[in-house]
N, C-alpha and C positions, 0 to 999 in steps of 0.2 A: 439531509441524506442519511440513509441507513448504512452503516459501515459493515462491510463483510470481509471475510478473509480473501487473500489473493486468489486462492484456488476457486472459491465460490464466485468471485468476481469474474474470473475468466470464463467459468461455465455460464454465468448469466449473459455475458457478452455474446457468446456463441449462440445461445438460445434466442437472444434478441435479434441477432443478424438474420436468423432464419425467419423469425416472425415478421421482421420488416419487409423481407422479400415477398412474403405471403400476403401482406396487407396492401391492397390496391386502392384504398380509400383516399389517399392523399397524393393526387397526381399533379404533374406540372401543368400550368395553364397553357392554353393555346398561344401561339406566337411567342413562345419563350425562347430566349437566346442564351445558352449557357456560357459559351466562350471560355473565359479564364476561370470560371467557377465550376467546372465539370468534374473535378476531383473532390470527393466528399469523405470526410473523416467522421468516425463515430466514436464517442467516448462518454463516460458517465459524468453526471453532475458532481461538482466539487464544492463542498461547503467549507467555510461560510460564504454565502453569496446573497445574503438577505438585505443588502443595502446598495443603493446606487453609489458607485464609487468603490464598492467592494465586490463588484460584479465578477462573474466568471468570464474569462476571455474566450471568445469564440471567433470563428472566421466564416465568411460567407461560404456556404456549401456544407458546413458542419451539421451533424446531428448529435444532440446531447441525449444519451440514452444509456442506462435508465436514469430518470430523475424522479424526485418524490416531493410532494407537497404535504407537510404536516398541517393540521388545522391551524389557521391563522398565520401560516408561514408565507414569506415572499421569496421568490427566486429571481435574481437579476443577472442578465447577461449583457456583455458589452462587445461591440464589433464595429468595424470600419465599413462605411459605405461610400459609394462614388455618386456624385450628382448625376441625376437622370437615369441611374440604374433602377430597375424595377425589382422590388423586394417582395418575397413571399415568406411569411413568418407564421409558423403554426405549431400547435401541440397536437399530439395524437397518442393512442394507446401503445404501451410497450408490448403487451401480449393480448391476444384475442380474449375478449371478455372483460378487460380492464375498464374502469370507469372513474374518471376524475373530472369534476366540473370546474374547468379552468376559465380564467379571464386574463387576456393578455393586453398589454399597453406598450406602445412604442414611444420613447422619449428622445428628445434632442440631447446634445452633449451636455447641456446645463442641468440635466436630471429633473427639470421642472416643466419644460414645454412638452405637452403631450401631442404627438403627431398623428397617432392613429390608435384604435383599440378594437377589440372584438370579444364578444361573449361566446355565443354558440355559432358554429358553422356546420349545420347539418347533423350535429351531435353535441354532447356536452363539452367536447374539446373546442378549441378556438383557432381562428385563422385570420390574419391580416393579409389580404390578397391584392396583388398588383399595386403596391404602394410605390410611387415614384419618389426616389430620394431627392430632396430639395437642395442638398449641399454635399460636398465631399468632407468627410470627417467621421466623428464618433457618434454612435447611436447606442441606446440602451433599451433592452426588452425586459419588461417586468412580467413575470408569470405569478398569478395569485389564484386562490380559490374564489369561486363566485360568492360564496358565503363564508362566514368565519369558521364553519365546521367542515368545509370542503377539504378533502384530502385524498391522496392516492397517487399511484405511479403515472408517469407520462413521459413522453419524449418530445424534445423541442427541435424544430427544423429551421434552418437559416439558409435561405436561397436568395441570391442576388444575380440578376441577369441583365444583359444589355438590351434595352428596349429596341424594337424595330424602328426604323425612321418614321417620323410623323406622316400619317396618311395625307392625301390631298385635302386641302382646306385648312392647313396649318397657317397659311398666309393668304392674302387676297389674290396673289398671283396664281395660286392653285385652287381657288375656291370653286365649288360646284354650283351649278345653276338651279335656282328655283324658278320654274317657268311662270311667266305672267299669266294672269287669268285662270289660275288653278287653285285647288284646295287640297289639303292632304295632311299627312303626319310623317315626321321624321324622327329617328332616334340615333343615338351614338354615344361615344364615351370620350371625354377630353383628357383622360389620364395620361396619355402619351403625347399630347400636343404641347406646344410651348406657349409661354406668355408673351405674345407679340404685340398686343394692343391694349391700351388703357386710356379711356376718355378723361381720366383725372376727376377731380372733385368739383368741377365747374358747373355741374347741374344736369349733364346729359343723362346720368343714371341716378337720379334722386340725390345728387350731391356727393356720391361715393366714388372713390377711385376703385378700379377693378384690376387686381393684380393676379387673377387666376389664369389658368390655361384656357385658351380660346380656339374656336373653330369658326371658319368664315364661309358664307354662301353669298352669291351675288344674284341680283334681279335687274332686269331691264324694264323700267316702268314708264308709263305715260302720265302726264298731268291729269289729275282727276281720279286715278286708280286709288282704291281704298284697301288698306291692309288691316287685317285683324289677326294678331299673332299671340300665342301663349307658349311660354318656355318654362320648363321645369328642370332644375338641376337636382338630381335625386340624392346626391351625397355631399353637396357643397352649397354655399349661399349664392345662388345663381343670379345673373344679370344678363341683359342683352340690349343691343342698340343698333341703330341703322345709321350708316354714314355714307358720304359720297366720295371721300378722299381718304384712302388708307394711310397716306403719309401725313395726314393732319386729322386724326380721329377726333380730337377734342373740338377742333374748329369746324368740322363738317358734319357733326352729329345732328340729325334732324328729329330723332325720337329715341327714347331709351327708358329702361326701368330697372330699379333695384329696390323694391318696396317691401319684399317679404324675406323670409329666412330659408335655411336649408330644407329642401324637400317640398317647398310651397311654390305654386305657379306665379310667374311674372307675366303681365299682360299689358299690351297696348294696342291702340288703333291709330292709323295715320292715313291722311289723304294727301297724296303726292301733289306738291305745288308746281314743281318744274320737273318735266320728264328727264330721264337719263338712267345711268347705271348706279345702283345702290348696293352697298355691302352690308349684309346682316352678320353681326358678330355675336356669337354665343359665348358668354364669359362667366366669371364668378368673382366674388369679392376677395376672399382670402388669398394670400400670397401662394402661388403655385398649386392652388386647389383645383380640383376638377373631378370628373367621374361620369357616370351614366346620365344621360339627359333625354328628354322628349320635347318635341316641338309640334304644335298643331297650328295650321295657318289657313287663311282664306284670302285670296287676292281677287277682289271684285273690280273688274276692268271697266273703265269708261270706254265706250265704243265710238268709232268714227260715225259722224252724222252729216247730213247735208249741210253744206256751207255755201251761202249765196254771196256773190260779189257784185259790186256796183254796176258792172257791165252786163249783168244778167246771167253770167255763166255759173255753174255749180260744180263743186268738188266735194268728195268725201274726206272730211278732216276731223281730227279730234277738236273739241270745242276750244281748248286753249290755243291750239295752233291756228284754228280758223280766225280767232280774234286777232292774233298776232299778225296775220296776213292781211288784215283789213276787211275780213268777211264777217258775215252774220250767221252764227249757228242756228239751225232750224229746229233743234230739239232732239232728244234721244229717240232713236228708232226711225228717224227720217232718212230718206235716201234721195239721190238726185233724179231718180225716175219719176218720183211723185212730187218733189218739191217745186214750187212755183217761184222762181227767182225773177224779179222784175228789174228792169234797167232803172237805175237811180240817176235822175238828171242832176248834173252839177249845178250848183247855185252860183250866180255871179257874186264876186267878192267885193266889188266897188261900185259906186254910183256911176262912174264912167262906163263900166261894162254894161250896166243896166240901160243907160241911154243909147249905147251903141247897138243894142238889140232892136231898137225902134227906128233906126235910120235906114 
């Protein structure tokens, strides 16, 4: 930090306040809930703050301005967060025309576990957007230059807000439906969902436990239906799996995948063995991770076909149901208007019955 006289310092603060009001480039994201953090204080950077543990203390809602990065310098800030609060942390210009190529990193209380980072967010300045706090306690934000020669003025913003309630699909009870016999694409964001389901490391998802935030869809499927699904978690190591019992995810998983890493698609195909209700869970590997995702899918349905019974009558049934009822499926595309169902004579089961037929 460059030290100035008290009078100059006051003048700078007044100028910055006006510039901050005039700068519309750093707005609050949609669905933001300020609640207890709606009072914001602005004050300058206080050196020394170049080590984690020697951070400058700030509070959610504060703005540190002005701040300054010398070439090769680090600025550390420490603040308290509440589990499941959504954090917006960013750097921006103090005055119009300022330019400082910043890089920000968010660390856990141990000063070693990096939780999030950002280089550029629409400019040389940086922003960690909509980060969901995994625990209640201490967090550290490190501001550095992108390169060893990066320097200049900046201001640092610290916002923490209460996330809105998880939308439908947070649990199986509120899951949305993917209709049978359809194809399409879905997209969403699991950042504000909870970690409700985990199939464990028993093999459902390539032997990995899934501790991330998850969203659920349900499907009512018939035996023989074929599913072709591709899921991509854009900011986490994604996984997804299909179960029949949400109270026993590990024991009822029929197919799943976690074969790739962050940003790469996971894919599986599955032919339904026994019809019923299935729950599709979109998840991720890392604890409390999540973010934007996309899903493309095709559900190719087995169709009812003519089913002939021994007494000669015909019904339209799914092949598996036809066999279970003692009938004979006539093949895909057949119907009872054109099927020729013959009466099947019962065969005598004993020699005594055969003899009685000739008396």
